[in-house]
C-alpha positions as CSV (number, residue, x, y, z in Angstrom):
1,M,-27.2,41.9,-3.4
2,N,-28.5,42.3,-0.1
3,M,-31.8,44.1,1.0
4,K,-29.5,47.0,2.9
5,E,-27.2,47.5,-0.3
6,I,-30.4,47.9,-2.6
7,R,-32.0,50.1,0.2
8,R,-29.3,52.3,-0.1
9,L,-28.8,52.5,-3.6
10,L,-32.9,53.4,-3.9
11,F,-32.6,55.7,-1.5
12,Q,-29.6,57.4,-3.9
13,G,-32.0,57.9,-6.6
14,M,-31.6,56.4,-10.0
15,A,-33.2,56.3,-13.2
16,I,-34.6,53.1,-14.3
17,P,-35.2,52.3,-17.9
18,A,-38.2,49.3,-18.5
19,I,-36.6,47.9,-21.5
20,P,-38.3,46.4,-24.5
21,L,-38.1,43.5,-26.3
22,A,-35.5,42.9,-29.6
23,L,-37.1,41.0,-32.6
24,H,-36.5,40.7,-35.6
25,E,-39.1,41.4,-38.2
26,D,-40.1,37.6,-38.2
27,G,-40.8,37.9,-34.6
28,T,-37.4,35.8,-33.5
29,F,-35.3,37.2,-31.1
30,D,-32.5,39.3,-32.1
31,P,-29.7,38.9,-29.3
32,L,-27.5,41.7,-31.0
33,H,-30.2,44.7,-30.7
34,Q,-31.4,43.6,-26.7
35,R,-27.7,43.8,-25.8
36,A,-26.7,46.9,-27.4
37,L,-30.0,48.2,-25.4
38,L,-28.5,46.9,-22.4
39,R,-25.3,48.5,-23.1
40,Y,-27.2,51.9,-24.1
41,Y,-28.8,51.9,-20.7
42,I,-25.8,51.2,-18.8
43,D,-23.4,53.2,-20.6
44,S,-26.1,56.1,-20.4
45,G,-25.7,55.9,-16.5
46,V,-28.6,54.2,-15.5
47,G,-29.0,52.7,-12.1
48,G,-31.2,49.8,-12.6
49,I,-33.1,48.4,-15.2
50,A,-36.4,46.7,-15.5
51,A,-37.3,43.7,-17.3
52,A,-40.1,41.3,-18.4
53,V,-42.7,44.4,-17.3
54,H,-45.3,46.1,-19.9
55,T,-42.4,47.3,-21.8
56,T,-40.9,44.2,-22.7
57,Q,-44.7,43.2,-23.0
58,F,-46.6,41.0,-20.7
59,E,-47.3,38.3,-23.6
60,I,-43.4,37.0,-23.3
61,R,-45.4,34.9,-20.0
62,E,-47.2,32.7,-22.9
63,R,-43.8,31.1,-24.1
64,P,-42.1,29.9,-21.0
65,D,-39.1,28.9,-22.6
66,F,-38.5,31.9,-23.9
67,F,-39.1,33.9,-21.0
68,R,-36.7,32.2,-19.2
69,D,-34.1,32.4,-21.6
70,F,-34.9,36.2,-22.0
71,L,-34.3,36.6,-18.6
72,T,-31.3,34.8,-18.3
73,F,-29.5,36.6,-21.2
74,V,-30.7,39.9,-19.8
75,S,-29.3,39.6,-16.5
76,G,-26.2,37.7,-17.6
77,E,-25.8,40.9,-19.9
78,I,-25.8,43.1,-17.5
79,S,-23.5,41.4,-14.8
80,S,-20.9,40.9,-17.1
81,Y,-21.4,44.5,-18.9
82,A,-21.4,45.9,-15.7
83,A,-18.6,44.7,-14.2
84,K,-16.5,45.2,-17.7
85,K,-17.7,49.1,-16.6
86,G,-17.2,49.1,-12.9
87,R,-20.8,49.8,-12.3
88,Q,-23.5,48.6,-9.6
89,I,-26.7,48.1,-11.3
90,L,-29.9,46.8,-9.9
91,K,-32.3,44.1,-11.7
92,I,-35.6,44.2,-11.7
93,G,-38.1,41.8,-12.9
94,G,-41.8,42.2,-13.6
95,V,-44.0,39.3,-11.1
96,C,-47.4,38.8,-12.6
97,G,-50.5,36.7,-12.6
98,N,-52.0,34.5,-9.8
99,T,-49.9,33.9,-6.3
100,K,-49.1,30.6,-7.9
101,A,-47.9,31.9,-11.1
102,A,-46.2,35.0,-9.3
103,V,-44.4,33.1,-6.4
104,S,-43.2,30.8,-9.6
105,E,-42.2,33.6,-11.3
106,A,-40.6,35.4,-8.4
107,G,-38.4,32.3,-7.6
108,L,-37.1,32.2,-10.8
109,L,-36.1,36.0,-11.2
110,R,-34.0,35.0,-7.8
111,E,-32.7,31.9,-9.7
112,K,-32.0,34.6,-12.2
113,G,-29.8,36.7,-10.6
114,F,-32.2,39.1,-10.3
115,D,-32.6,41.9,-7.2
116,L,-36.2,42.8,-7.3
117,G,-39.7,41.7,-8.4
118,L,-42.1,44.5,-9.5
119,L,-45.7,43.3,-8.5
120,S,-48.2,43.3,-11.0
121,L,-51.5,43.5,-9.5
122,A,-53.7,43.5,-12.6
123,T,-55.3,40.1,-12.0
124,F,-56.8,40.7,-9.3
125,K,-59.2,43.2,-10.1
126,G,-62.4,42.8,-8.1
127,K,-60.7,40.7,-5.2
128,S,-60.8,42.4,-1.5
129,P,-57.7,44.5,-0.5
130,D,-56.8,41.5,2.1
131,S,-56.7,38.9,-0.2
132,I,-54.3,40.9,-2.8
133,L,-52.1,41.9,0.4
134,E,-52.2,37.9,1.5
135,H,-51.0,37.5,-1.9
136,C,-48.5,40.3,-1.9
137,R,-46.8,38.7,1.4
138,K,-46.7,35.3,-0.2
139,V,-44.3,37.0,-3.2
140,A,-42.5,39.0,-1.2
141,K,-41.1,35.9,1.1
142,E,-39.4,35.0,-2.8
143,I,-37.7,38.3,-3.6
144,P,-37.5,41.6,-2.2
145,L,-40.7,43.4,-3.5
146,F,-40.7,46.6,-6.1
147,G,-44.8,47.7,-6.0
148,F,-46.6,49.2,-8.7
149,Y,-49.6,51.2,-8.9
150,L,-50.4,50.6,-12.7
151,Q,-52.7,52.8,-14.5
152,P,-55.9,51.3,-15.1
153,A,-55.9,52.5,-18.8
154,V,-53.3,49.5,-19.1
155,G,-54.8,47.1,-16.9
156,G,-54.3,48.3,-13.2
157,I,-56.7,48.4,-10.6
158,P,-57.4,51.5,-8.0
159,L,-55.9,50.6,-4.7
160,S,-56.7,52.9,-1.3
161,R,-54.6,54.7,1.1
162,D,-55.4,52.3,3.5
163,F,-53.8,49.3,1.3
164,W,-50.8,51.1,0.3
165,K,-50.6,51.5,4.2
166,D,-50.4,48.1,4.7
167,F,-48.6,47.2,1.5
168,A,-45.9,48.9,2.9
169,S,-45.9,47.6,6.2
170,I,-44.7,44.5,4.4
171,P,-41.1,44.2,6.4
172,N,-39.3,43.1,2.7
173,V,-40.9,45.9,0.2
174,L,-38.1,48.1,-0.5
175,G,-39.6,50.3,-2.9
176,I,-43.0,51.2,-4.8
177,K,-43.5,52.4,-8.3
178,V,-46.1,55.0,-8.4
179,A,-47.8,55.1,-11.7
180,P,-51.7,55.3,-12.0
181,F,-51.2,58.6,-13.7
182,N,-53.7,60.0,-11.3
183,R,-52.4,63.2,-8.8
184,Y,-54.9,62.1,-6.4
185,K,-54.0,58.4,-6.6
186,T,-50.5,59.0,-6.6
187,L,-50.5,61.2,-2.9
188,D,-52.9,58.2,-1.8
189,V,-49.3,56.2,-1.9
190,V,-47.0,58.8,-0.5
191,Q,-49.6,59.4,2.4
192,G,-50.2,55.6,2.7
193,V,-46.3,54.8,3.3
194,S,-45.8,57.9,5.5
195,E,-48.7,56.5,7.7
196,A,-47.0,52.9,8.0
197,G,-44.3,54.6,9.3
198,R,-41.7,53.5,6.4
199,G,-41.1,56.4,4.4
200,H,-37.2,55.8,5.0
201,E,-37.1,52.1,4.4
202,V,-39.7,52.1,1.5
203,A,-38.5,54.3,-1.7
204,L,-40.9,56.2,-3.9
205,Y,-40.2,56.0,-7.6
206,T,-41.9,57.5,-10.1
207,G,-43.8,56.0,-13.0
208,N,-45.8,58.8,-13.7
209,D,-44.5,59.3,-17.9
210,D,-47.1,62.2,-17.7
211,S,-46.0,63.9,-14.7
212,I,-41.8,63.1,-14.7
213,I,-40.2,66.4,-13.4
214,F,-43.5,67.2,-11.4
215,D,-42.6,64.3,-9.4
216,L,-39.3,64.0,-8.9
217,L,-39.0,68.1,-8.2
218,S,-41.8,67.8,-5.4
219,S,-41.9,67.6,-1.4
220,Y,-45.2,65.6,-0.2
221,P,-45.9,67.3,2.8
222,C,-47.7,64.0,5.4
223,S,-49.5,63.7,8.3
224,G,-47.6,60.5,8.9
225,E,-46.3,59.2,12.0
226,E,-43.0,60.0,10.7
227,G,-43.7,63.9,10.8
228,R,-41.8,64.7,7.6
229,A,-42.2,65.1,4.0
230,L,-41.8,62.6,1.4
231,R,-40.0,62.9,-2.3
232,F,-39.5,60.7,-4.8
233,S,-36.5,59.2,-5.3
234,G,-35.9,58.3,-8.9
235,G,-37.9,57.1,-11.9
236,L,-38.8,53.3,-13.1
237,L,-40.4,54.8,-16.2
238,G,-41.3,53.0,-19.6
239,H,-40.5,56.9,-21.1
240,W,-36.8,56.9,-19.9
241,C,-35.9,53.8,-22.5
242,V,-35.6,56.2,-25.0
243,W,-33.8,59.3,-24.4
244,T,-32.1,57.8,-22.0
245,S,-29.1,59.4,-21.2
246,K,-31.0,62.8,-21.2
247,A,-33.2,60.7,-19.0
248,V,-30.1,60.3,-16.2
249,E,-29.2,64.1,-16.9
250,L,-32.0,65.5,-16.2
251,L,-32.4,63.6,-13.1
252,E,-29.2,64.7,-11.5
253,E,-29.9,68.0,-12.5
254,I,-32.7,67.8,-10.4
255,K,-31.1,65.8,-7.4
256,K,-28.9,68.8,-7.5
257,L,-31.0,71.4,-7.2
258,R,-33.3,69.4,-4.3
259,A,-29.7,68.9,-2.5
260,K,-29.3,72.9,-2.6
261,G,-32.7,74.1,-2.5
262,S,-32.1,76.3,-5.1
263,D,-35.2,78.1,-7.0
264,I,-36.7,75.6,-9.9
265,P,-35.6,77.5,-13.1
266,F,-38.8,78.3,-15.3
267,E,-36.9,76.5,-18.1
268,L,-37.4,73.2,-16.2
269,L,-41.2,73.8,-16.4
270,E,-41.7,74.7,-19.5
271,R,-39.3,71.3,-20.0
272,A,-41.5,68.9,-18.0
273,Q,-44.6,70.0,-20.6
274,K,-42.1,69.1,-23.4
275,I,-41.4,66.0,-22.0
276,T,-45.2,65.1,-21.3
277,D,-45.9,65.8,-25.1
278,A,-43.4,63.6,-26.2
279,N,-45.1,60.8,-24.1
280,A,-48.1,61.4,-25.0
281,A,-47.0,61.0,-29.2
282,I,-44.8,57.9,-28.1
283,F,-47.0,56.2,-25.5
284,D,-50.2,56.7,-28.0
285,A,-52.2,58.4,-25.7
286,Q,-54.8,60.0,-28.1
287,N,-55.7,56.2,-28.6
288,D,-55.4,55.2,-24.9
289,F,-52.1,54.2,-25.4
290,A,-52.9,51.4,-28.0
291,G,-49.5,52.1,-30.1
292,V,-47.2,52.2,-27.1
293,I,-45.1,49.2,-27.4
294,P,-44.8,50.3,-31.4
295,G,-44.0,54.2,-30.5
296,V,-41.5,52.8,-27.9
297,H,-39.9,50.7,-31.0
298,E,-40.2,53.3,-33.4
299,I,-38.0,55.8,-31.5
300,L,-35.1,52.8,-30.9
301,R,-35.5,52.1,-34.5
302,R,-34.7,55.2,-35.6
303,Q,-31.5,55.4,-33.6
304,G,-30.2,52.5,-34.7
305,L,-31.1,50.8,-31.8
306,L,-33.3,47.7,-32.5
307,E,-34.0,46.6,-36.0
308,S,-37.6,47.0,-36.3
309,R,-40.8,48.0,-34.5
310,R,-41.9,43.8,-34.4
311,C,-44.2,43.2,-31.2
312,L,-45.1,39.4,-29.9
313,D,-48.7,40.1,-31.2
314,P,-47.6,41.1,-35.0
315,S,-51.0,42.8,-35.6
316,L,-50.0,45.4,-33.2
317,E,-48.6,48.5,-34.4
318,L,-48.6,51.7,-34.3
319,S,-52.4,53.6,-34.1
320,P,-53.2,55.4,-37.3
321,S,-51.8,59.2,-36.4
322,Q,-49.7,58.0,-33.9
323,M,-46.4,58.5,-36.7
324,G,-47.4,61.8,-37.5
325,E,-47.0,62.7,-33.6
326,I,-43.8,61.1,-33.4
327,E,-42.7,63.2,-36.0
328,R,-43.9,66.1,-35.1
329,V,-42.5,65.7,-31.3
330,I,-39.2,64.6,-32.9
331,G,-39.2,67.8,-34.8
332,A,-40.2,69.8,-31.9
333,Y,-38.1,68.9,-29.2
334,P,-34.4,67.9,-30.5
335,E,-32.6,69.2,-27.1
336,L,-35.0,66.1,-25.5
337,Q,-33.1,63.6,-27.9
338,D,-29.7,61.8,-27.7
339,D,-29.2,60.9,-31.0
340,A,-25.5,62.3,-31.0
341,F,-24.9,60.3,-27.2
342,I,-25.9,57.3,-29.1
343,S,-24.1,57.7,-32.8
344,L,-21.2,58.1,-30.6
345,H,-21.6,54.4,-29.0
346,I,-23.4,52.5,-31.2
347,D,-21.0,50.6,-33.1
348,Q,-19.4,49.1,-30.0
349,W,-23.0,48.7,-28.7
350,L,-23.4,46.2,-31.6
351,T,-20.3,44.6,-31.1
352,N,-20.1,41.3,-30.0
């Protein structure tokens, strides 16, 4: 897909789930349920799928052959099922590590048919902004970039408004996932993009799982050279890899409200708090997100989309209080869940 088309799709606004890795209980790859997950996301109406990111488990890179095979599998399954459904699905792949590793990963993603690289900068903790930007420029030569402001609790590093201004000025940057879980730092990214004069070329996507609705509803006044407010076009979220059809419905609802300039219904503001509460349970916010991956897996396991909660690290499990919290939010917020949608289609998704 060419850059012009990618940019058009990003600004159109889409739900992009960050996908989990499907494993059998013994730790081996589970292609049946991985395929079912991808089909679930596409039939839910997502516009893109992000793989090899935090929700997929960064540790997958410690098994290079498996990592390559996984990317091949995901890319091929997305292409074949999207074609069958007459859909256009953006493929986004995580890019990590030092410059040598990141450039290599970006090239691998391009080889496997991915459209964008979601660039994690966690490795550069303590490095100067100039050295980080030079790293970004080198990776951008390999694949168009989706920037990523990752929250510190899971390895992110603080980055200034000036950094985001310079980052947004890189020609091959098409989007930024804003996920610092911090209002001030979120505004730094928005203002930085505005000051770079690229608000019409760099799409902003919320990754703030604790503030999804407010990010999407808001218009952000900016003092940049474009002289106009900016919005988040959509979301690239780990939280949206569960209850995905409801997430797509939510985004479309918000896009219609924005297009009409309608008043924001009180119910939507109330729903924002329900979603944040549900996310806190699934992501294990009470324990500094220690159980985020098994929490996501548990929701999908209950719905039949995963066989188990198994992670690459077999010792990674739900925190002691997390199961109770997950059961609480499942009981409290049935309207956020899409069990009926899944029940209607899961037999077909699990068919080879």
